[in-house]
C-alpha positions as CSV (number, residue, x, y, z in Angstrom):
1,M,156.8,-51.4,-69.2
2,K,159.9,-50.6,-71.1
3,K,161.8,-53.6,-72.4
4,I,165.3,-52.9,-73.7
5,A,168.0,-55.3,-74.8
6,I,171.6,-54.1,-74.3
7,Y,174.2,-55.8,-76.6
8,G,177.9,-55.4,-77.0
9,K,181.2,-57.3,-77.5
10,G,182.3,-59.4,-74.5
11,G,184.5,-57.3,-72.2
12,I,183.2,-53.9,-73.3
13,G,181.8,-53.2,-69.9
14,K,178.2,-53.8,-70.9
15,S,177.1,-55.5,-67.6
16,T,178.7,-52.6,-65.6
17,V,176.8,-50.1,-67.7
18,V,173.5,-52.0,-67.4
19,S,173.8,-52.6,-63.6
20,N,174.5,-49.0,-62.9
21,M,171.5,-47.9,-65.0
22,T,169.4,-50.4,-63.0
23,A,170.7,-49.0,-59.7
24,A,170.1,-45.4,-60.9
25,L,166.5,-46.2,-62.0
26,A,165.9,-48.0,-58.7
27,E,167.2,-45.0,-56.8
28,A,164.7,-42.9,-58.7
29,G,161.8,-45.2,-57.5
30,L,161.3,-47.4,-60.6
31,L,161.1,-51.2,-60.4
32,V,163.7,-52.7,-62.7
33,M,164.2,-56.3,-63.7
34,Q,167.7,-57.1,-65.1
35,I,168.0,-60.4,-66.9
36,G,171.5,-61.6,-67.6
37,C,171.7,-63.5,-70.9
38,D,175.4,-64.7,-70.7
39,P,176.5,-68.2,-69.8
40,K,179.1,-66.6,-67.4
41,S,176.0,-65.5,-65.3
42,D,177.7,-62.4,-63.9
43,S,175.5,-59.6,-65.3
44,T,173.9,-58.9,-61.9
45,R,177.0,-59.6,-59.7
46,S,177.5,-55.9,-58.7
47,L,173.9,-55.6,-57.7
48,A,174.0,-58.8,-55.6
49,G,176.9,-57.8,-53.4
50,G,179.6,-59.2,-55.6
51,K,178.1,-62.7,-55.6
52,N,176.7,-64.8,-58.4
53,I,173.0,-65.6,-57.9
54,P,171.4,-69.0,-58.7
55,T,170.6,-69.2,-62.4
56,V,167.5,-70.5,-64.1
57,L,169.3,-73.3,-65.8
58,D,171.0,-74.4,-62.5
59,C,167.7,-74.6,-60.8
60,L,166.2,-76.6,-63.6
61,R,169.1,-79.0,-63.6
62,D,169.3,-79.4,-59.8
63,R,165.6,-79.5,-59.0
64,G,163.9,-80.4,-62.2
65,D,161.8,-77.2,-61.9
66,A,161.9,-73.7,-60.6
67,A,159.6,-71.2,-58.9
68,L,159.9,-67.4,-59.2
69,G,161.4,-67.3,-55.7
70,D,164.2,-69.6,-56.8
71,I,165.3,-67.5,-59.8
72,V,164.4,-63.9,-59.1
73,Y,166.8,-62.2,-56.6
74,K,165.9,-58.8,-55.1
75,S,169.0,-56.7,-54.7
76,A,169.8,-54.2,-51.9
77,C,168.6,-51.4,-54.1
78,G,165.3,-53.1,-54.9
79,A,166.1,-54.3,-58.4
80,L,164.9,-57.7,-59.6
81,C,167.9,-59.8,-60.8
82,V,167.7,-62.9,-63.0
83,E,170.5,-64.9,-64.6
84,S,169.6,-67.3,-67.4
85,G,172.8,-69.3,-66.9
86,G,174.4,-71.7,-69.4
87,P,175.1,-75.4,-70.1
88,V,177.7,-77.5,-68.4
89,P,181.0,-76.5,-70.1
90,G,181.6,-78.5,-73.3
91,V,178.0,-79.8,-73.3
92,G,175.0,-78.2,-74.8
93,C,174.3,-74.8,-76.4
94,A,174.5,-71.5,-74.5
95,G,171.9,-70.0,-76.9
96,R,169.5,-72.8,-76.2
97,G,170.0,-72.1,-72.5
98,I,168.7,-68.5,-72.9
99,I,165.6,-69.8,-74.8
100,T,164.9,-72.3,-72.0
101,A,165.3,-69.5,-69.4
102,F,163.0,-67.2,-71.2
103,E,160.4,-69.9,-71.6
104,K,160.4,-70.6,-67.9
105,L,160.0,-66.9,-67.0
106,E,157.0,-66.7,-69.3
107,E,155.5,-69.9,-67.9
108,L,155.8,-68.4,-64.4
109,D,154.4,-65.1,-65.6
110,A,157.3,-63.2,-64.2
111,Y,156.4,-59.9,-65.9
112,G,152.8,-60.1,-64.8
113,V,153.6,-61.0,-61.2
114,F,156.3,-58.4,-60.6
115,K,155.0,-55.7,-63.1
116,P,158.5,-54.0,-63.5
117,D,158.6,-50.5,-65.0
118,V,161.8,-51.4,-66.9
119,V,163.3,-54.7,-68.1
120,F,166.9,-54.8,-69.2
121,Y,168.2,-57.8,-71.1
122,D,172.0,-57.9,-70.8
123,V,173.1,-59.9,-73.9
124,L,176.5,-61.2,-75.0
125,G,176.8,-59.6,-78.4
126,D,179.9,-61.1,-80.1
127,V,177.4,-63.1,-82.2
128,V,173.7,-62.6,-82.7
129,C,172.4,-66.0,-83.5
130,G,170.1,-68.6,-81.9
131,G,169.2,-67.9,-78.3
132,F,171.4,-64.7,-78.3
133,A,169.0,-63.2,-80.7
134,M,166.0,-64.2,-78.5
135,P,165.4,-60.8,-76.9
136,I,165.1,-59.3,-80.4
137,R,163.3,-61.9,-82.5
138,G,161.2,-63.3,-79.7
139,G,159.4,-60.0,-79.3
140,Y,160.7,-59.5,-75.8
141,A,162.6,-56.2,-76.3
142,E,161.1,-53.2,-78.0
143,E,164.5,-51.4,-78.4
144,V,168.1,-52.5,-78.7
145,I,171.1,-50.4,-77.5
146,I,174.7,-51.3,-78.3
147,V,177.6,-50.6,-75.9
148,T,180.8,-49.9,-77.7
149,S,184.2,-48.3,-77.4
150,G,186.5,-47.1,-80.2
151,E,188.4,-50.4,-80.3
152,M,188.2,-52.1,-83.7
153,M,186.7,-55.4,-82.5
154,S,184.1,-53.6,-80.4
155,L,183.1,-51.5,-83.4
156,Y,183.0,-54.5,-85.7
157,A,180.7,-56.3,-83.2
158,A,178.5,-53.2,-83.1
159,S,178.2,-53.2,-86.9
160,N,177.2,-56.9,-86.9
161,I,174.7,-56.4,-84.1
162,A,173.2,-53.4,-85.9
163,G,172.8,-55.4,-89.1
164,A,171.0,-58.2,-87.2
165,V,168.7,-55.7,-85.5
166,K,167.8,-54.1,-88.8
167,S,167.1,-57.5,-90.3
168,F,164.8,-58.4,-87.5
169,G,163.3,-54.9,-87.4
170,A,162.1,-55.4,-91.0
171,R,159.9,-58.2,-89.6
172,G,158.3,-55.9,-86.9
173,Y,160.7,-56.8,-84.0
174,A,162.9,-54.5,-81.9
175,S,164.4,-51.3,-83.3
176,L,167.9,-50.0,-82.8
177,K,167.8,-47.0,-80.4
178,G,171.5,-46.1,-80.7
179,L,175.0,-46.6,-79.2
180,I,176.4,-46.1,-75.7
181,F,180.0,-44.9,-76.1
182,N,181.9,-46.5,-73.2
183,S,185.3,-44.8,-73.5
184,K,188.6,-46.7,-73.3
185,N,190.7,-43.5,-73.8
186,I,192.4,-44.7,-77.0
187,E,193.6,-42.1,-79.6
188,G,191.0,-40.7,-81.9
189,E,188.3,-42.8,-80.2
190,E,185.4,-40.4,-80.4
191,A,185.8,-39.9,-84.1
192,L,185.9,-43.7,-84.7
193,V,182.7,-44.2,-82.8
194,E,181.0,-41.3,-84.5
195,K,182.1,-42.7,-87.9
196,T,180.6,-46.2,-87.1
197,A,177.4,-44.6,-85.8
198,A,177.0,-42.8,-89.1
199,E,177.8,-46.0,-91.1
200,I,175.1,-48.0,-89.3
201,E,172.7,-45.0,-89.4
202,T,172.2,-44.5,-85.7
203,G,173.2,-42.0,-83.1
204,I,175.3,-41.9,-79.9
205,I,172.8,-41.9,-77.0
206,Y,175.4,-41.1,-74.3
207,R,179.2,-40.9,-73.7
208,L,180.7,-42.5,-70.6
209,P,184.2,-41.4,-69.6
210,R,186.8,-43.9,-68.2
211,D,186.8,-43.5,-64.4
212,P,188.6,-45.4,-61.7
213,A,185.4,-45.3,-59.6
214,V,184.1,-48.2,-61.7
215,Q,186.9,-50.6,-60.7
216,A,186.8,-49.3,-57.1
217,A,183.1,-50.0,-56.9
218,E,183.4,-53.5,-58.5
219,A,186.1,-54.3,-55.9
220,L,183.5,-53.6,-53.2
221,G,180.9,-55.8,-55.0
222,K,178.7,-52.8,-55.8
223,T,177.6,-50.5,-58.6
224,V,179.1,-47.0,-58.7
225,V,175.7,-45.5,-58.0
226,E,175.5,-47.5,-54.7
227,A,179.2,-47.4,-53.6
228,F,179.9,-43.7,-54.5
229,P,176.6,-42.0,-54.9
230,E,178.1,-38.5,-54.8
231,S,180.7,-39.2,-57.4
232,E,180.8,-37.6,-60.9
233,M,180.6,-41.1,-62.4
234,A,177.5,-42.0,-60.5
235,E,175.9,-38.8,-61.9
236,R,177.0,-39.9,-65.4
237,F,175.2,-43.2,-64.9
238,R,172.1,-41.4,-63.8
239,G,172.3,-39.2,-66.9
240,L,172.6,-42.3,-69.0
241,A,169.6,-43.9,-67.4
242,R,167.5,-40.8,-68.1
243,A,168.7,-40.8,-71.7
244,V,167.9,-44.4,-72.2
245,C,164.5,-44.5,-70.4
246,G,163.4,-40.9,-70.8
């Protein structure tokens, strides 16, 4: 079982990248569990037909408890989708919500019951503290990958995340596998991302071009791999999935 945490600045396209990797691996016959660790609870939206699935925290709030059938949604492509959820706006801590969700998944032996080949943790990465660091410091993920573009705030977040991973790595937790370069087509972007990769002593695992197929697929409530399987962008996501899990 491969367990990989995907971090990146909010709005960088991280959930799109993760969901398309999930769809590509499912297409190849692997069982993938994708766990959204963002209080917006939209990581798995394109896998679930453009809908938000019930979250772990919502189930715990509404029912006082949750069974695996309440919180694990099987998508059309066969992937297992989980959303940790978040607190009521203005009340509680989003990071604590992630910890609660992870504890519930462990209590229910989700990994043992489903036995996924790959687990992706899709984590909001503007900050790496508290519950947002849970996939790294909790021993859940073996590797961390950062999604970035050449935008300054995205690169700044990537540097911060890399620093946190290295700090935790010194204690025997997850290691940094590298960067996924999700292009925004800004001037000199590739050089900026390469420079940051060198500064944080890691490599670029894969480069994704900007492609209108991404927005077109999302408008249909689907991943590119499912909506446009013959497209060049779908093949790019398959290549990324192979690079990440190969």
